[in-house]
C-alpha positions in Angstrom: -0.1 -0.1 -0.1 2.8 2.4 0.4 3.9 2.1 -3.1 0.0 2.6 -4.2 0.1 5.9 -2.3 3.3 6.9 -3.2 2.2 6.6 -7.3 -1.1 8.1 -6.3 0.6 11.3 -5.0 2.8 11.2 -8.1 0.2 11.0 -10.4 -1.8 14.0 -8.6 1.6 16.1 -8.8 1.8 15.1 -12.5 -2.0 16.2 -12.7 -1.0 19.6 -11.0 1.6 20.0 -13.6 -0.9 19.8 -16.3 -3.2 22.2 -14.7 -0.6 24.9 -14.2 0.6 24.6 -17.9 -2.9 24.9 -19.2 -3.7 27.9 -17.1 -0.7 30.1 -18.5 -1.1 28.2 -22.0 -4.6 28.5 -22.6 -7.2 25.9 -23.6 -10.0 24.8 -25.2 -13.8 24.4 -23.8 -16.8 22.7 -24.4 -20.1 21.7 -22.6 -21.4 18.1 -21.9 -24.9 17.8 -20.3 -25.9 21.7 -20.7 -24.1 25.2 -20.9 -22.9 25.2 -17.4 -21.3 22.0 -17.3 -17.9 22.7 -18.7 -14.9 20.0 -19.9 -11.7 21.4 -21.0 -9.1 20.4 -23.1 -7.1 20.1 -19.7 -9.6 17.4 -18.1 -9.0 15.4 -21.0 -5.4 15.4 -21.1 -5.0 15.1 -17.2 -7.6 12.2 -17.1 -5.2 10.5 -20.1 -1.9 11.5 -18.2 -3.2 9.8 -14.7 -4.7 6.8 -16.5 -1.4 6.1 -18.4 0.9 6.6 -15.4 -1.3 4.5 -12.9 -2.0 1.5 -15.4 1.8 1.5 -16.8 2.3 0.6 -13.5 -0.6 -1.6 -12.5 -2.1 -3.0 -15.8 -4.4 -5.4 -14.3 -6.1 -2.5 -12.0 -9.3 -0.8 -13.5 -9.9 2.7 -13.8 -12.9 5.0 -13.2 -12.5 8.7 -14.7 -15.1 11.3 -14.9 -14.2 11.9 -18.6 -13.4 8.2 -19.9 -15.8 5.9 -17.6 -14.8 2.6 -16.5 -11.9 1.3 -17.7 -12.5 -3.0 -17.2 -13.4 -4.6 -13.8 -10.9 -5.7 -11.0 -10.3 -6.1 -7.5 -8.3 -2.9 -7.6 -9.9 0.0 -9.0 -8.5 4.0 -9.2 -11.6 6.6 -9.2 -10.2 9.6 -10.4 -11.5 13.2 -11.0 -8.9 15.1 -13.2 -10.0 18.4 -12.1 -12.7 18.8 -9.5 -14.2 22.3 -9.9 -13.7 22.4 -13.8 -16.2 25.9 -13.9 -13.6 27.3 -11.3 -10.5 26.4 -13.5 -12.3 27.3 -16.8 -12.5 30.8 -15.1 -9.7 30.8 -13.2 -11.2 31.1 -9.9 -8.4 29.4 -7.9 -10.3 26.5 -6.4 -10.0 23.2 -8.0 -8.2 20.1 -7.3 -7.3 16.5 -9.0 -8.7 14.0 -6.7 -7.5 10.0 -6.7 -9.0 7.4 -4.8 -8.3 3.5 -4.6 -11.1 0.9 -3.9 -9.8 -2.7 -2.9 -12.3 -5.6 -3.4 -15.2 -2.4 -2.7 -13.5 -0.8 -0.2 -11.5 2.7 -0.3 -8.2 1.9 0.8 -6.5 5.4 0.2 -7.1 8.7 -0.9 -5.4 11.6 -2.5 -6.7 15.4 -3.1 -4.2 18.2 -4.5 -5.3 21.9 -4.6 -3.4 22.8 -7.6 -3.1 26.3 -7.1 -2.2 26.3 -3.3 0.0 23.0 -3.8 -1.9 21.6 -0.8 -1.5 17.7 -0.7 -4.5 16.0 1.7 -4.1 12.3 1.7 -4.9 8.9 3.9 -4.8 5.4 4.1 -7.3 3.3 5.7 -6.0 3.0 9.6 -3.2 5.3 9.2 -4.8 9.0 9.5 -5.0 11.8 7.6 -2.7 14.6 6.8 -1.9 17.8 4.9 1.2 18.8 3.6 2.9 16.1 5.9 1.2 17.2 9.2 -1.9 15.3 11.0 -5.2 16.7 10.3 -8.5 16.3 12.2 -12.0 17.4 12.3 -13.3 20.4 14.3 -14.6 20.3 17.3 -17.2 23.0 17.3 -20.2 21.9 18.9 -23.1 23.5 17.8 -24.4 24.1 14.4 -25.2 28.1 15.2 -21.7 28.7 15.5 -20.4 26.4 12.4 -19.4 27.2 9.0 -20.9 25.0 6.6 -20.6 24.5 2.6 -22.8 22.9 -0.2 -22.9 22.7 -4.1 -25.4 22.5 -6.8 -26.3 20.3 -9.4 -25.7 21.7 -13.0 -29.3 20.8 -14.0 -30.8 23.1 -10.7 -33.6 24.2 -12.4 -34.7 20.4 -13.3 -33.9 19.3 -9.9 -34.3 22.0 -7.4 -34.2 19.5 -4.0 -30.9 21.3 -2.5 -32.4 24.9 -3.0 -35.1 23.9 -0.3 -32.3 22.6 2.0 -30.1 25.7 1.5 -33.3 27.8 2.1 -34.0 26.0 5.5 -30.1 26.1 6.6 -29.9 29.9 5.7 -33.4 30.5 7.8 -31.8 28.8 10.5 -29.4 31.8 10.5 -26.3 29.8 9.5 -22.8 30.7 7.2 -22.8 28.6 4.0 -20.2 28.8 1.8 -20.3 27.5 -1.9 -16.6 27.3 -3.4 -17.6 24.6 -6.2 -15.2 21.6 -5.5 -16.7 18.7 -3.8 -13.2 17.0 -2.9 -11.6 20.3 -1.6 -14.9 21.1 0.5 -14.6 17.3 1.8 -11.2 17.7 2.5 -11.8 20.9 4.4 -14.2 19.3 6.7 -11.5 16.8 7.2 -8.9 19.5 8.3 -11.5 21.8 10.3 -11.7 24.7 8.2 -15.3 23.6 7.6 -17.5 22.1 10.1 -19.9 20.4 7.8 -20.7 19.9 4.3 -23.8 18.1 2.1 -24.7 17.7 -1.3 -27.0 16.2 -3.7 -26.0 14.1 -7.1 -22.2 13.6 -6.5 -20.9 10.9 -8.8 -18.2 8.5 -7.3 -14.9 10.6 -8.8 -16.4 13.5 -7.0 -16.0 12.3 -3.5 -13.5 9.1 -3.5 -10.4 10.9 -3.0 -11.7 12.7 -0.2 -13.7 10.0 1.9 -10.7 8.0 3.4 -9.5 11.4 4.2 -12.6 12.6 6.1 -12.8 9.0 7.9 -9.0 9.1 9.0 -9.7 12.6 10.3 -12.5 11.8 12.3 -15.3 12.9 10.3 -18.5 11.6 9.9 -20.4 10.8 6.8 -23.7 9.7 6.1 -26.2 9.8 3.9 -29.5 12.0 4.2 -31.2 9.9 6.7 -28.1 9.3 8.7 -27.5 6.2 7.1 -23.7 5.4 6.2 -22.7 6.6 3.0 -21.6 4.5 0.3 -20.3 5.4 -3.0 -22.0 6.5 -5.4 -25.1 7.4 -3.2 -27.2 10.4 -4.4 -26.8 12.1 -1.1 -23.8 13.1 1.1 -23.5 14.7 4.6 -20.1 15.3 6.1 -19.4 16.8 9.3 -16.9 17.2 12.4 -19.5 14.4 13.9 -20.6 16.8 16.9 -23.2 19.0 14.6 -24.3 16.2 12.3 -27.6 15.2 14.0 -28.5 18.9 14.1 -27.7 19.4 10.3 -29.5 16.7 9.4 -32.5 17.8 11.7 -32.0 21.3 9.7 -31.8 20.0 6.3 -35.3 18.2 6.9 -37.0 21.0 8.5 -36.9 19.5 11.8 -34.4 21.8 13.3 
């Protein structure tokens, strides 16, 4: 697992170099499901570079990437978002990252999230703690929702799926402070590092969260679905917090708080 983690970190650093190159050189931009669902030349080239790097070392592994989909089936599966926060990246807004998770026989074993603009490397191995640039991190100790700092995000088709607008309104009505930075992997790592106390979102994909989930859990955070059930990769809902405010956050989202 040490070698796998080292290679995941090397792949993330390779991705960061590509991000910075395209930010300086410029890049083409296209759309996928709608006008706000962007994909850039950098997304595609970053994913291809990560895939080539990892599969050249582990040819028997599976690979799931946001842009290319699933590459075969295997007990070891890399789950990659080449640029988490593509809209931010496309506009030069400095909050985006590469996210890499490794799943072994259905269990996430390690995660790496690298913030390209700040060069902040979040990583964790199951049972080995969570780290930011080599320093241990832990979820916050905020024990009341009223004093917490929260974050969320919205799907590209928000006009078709307004569910999270309802949750968002309920949270705001309580006078709570909410941010919407636009890169779920970093939002989740910020919960792990104690920079945020809680986060929730609807309709995230496996590549949006796989790299951050091990970091979260190893940092002592709590991660569930919308009913407080254990979170499973690919679930429609995710709620993450320091654990101390979790039940209160869920109650508020559901209008019971």
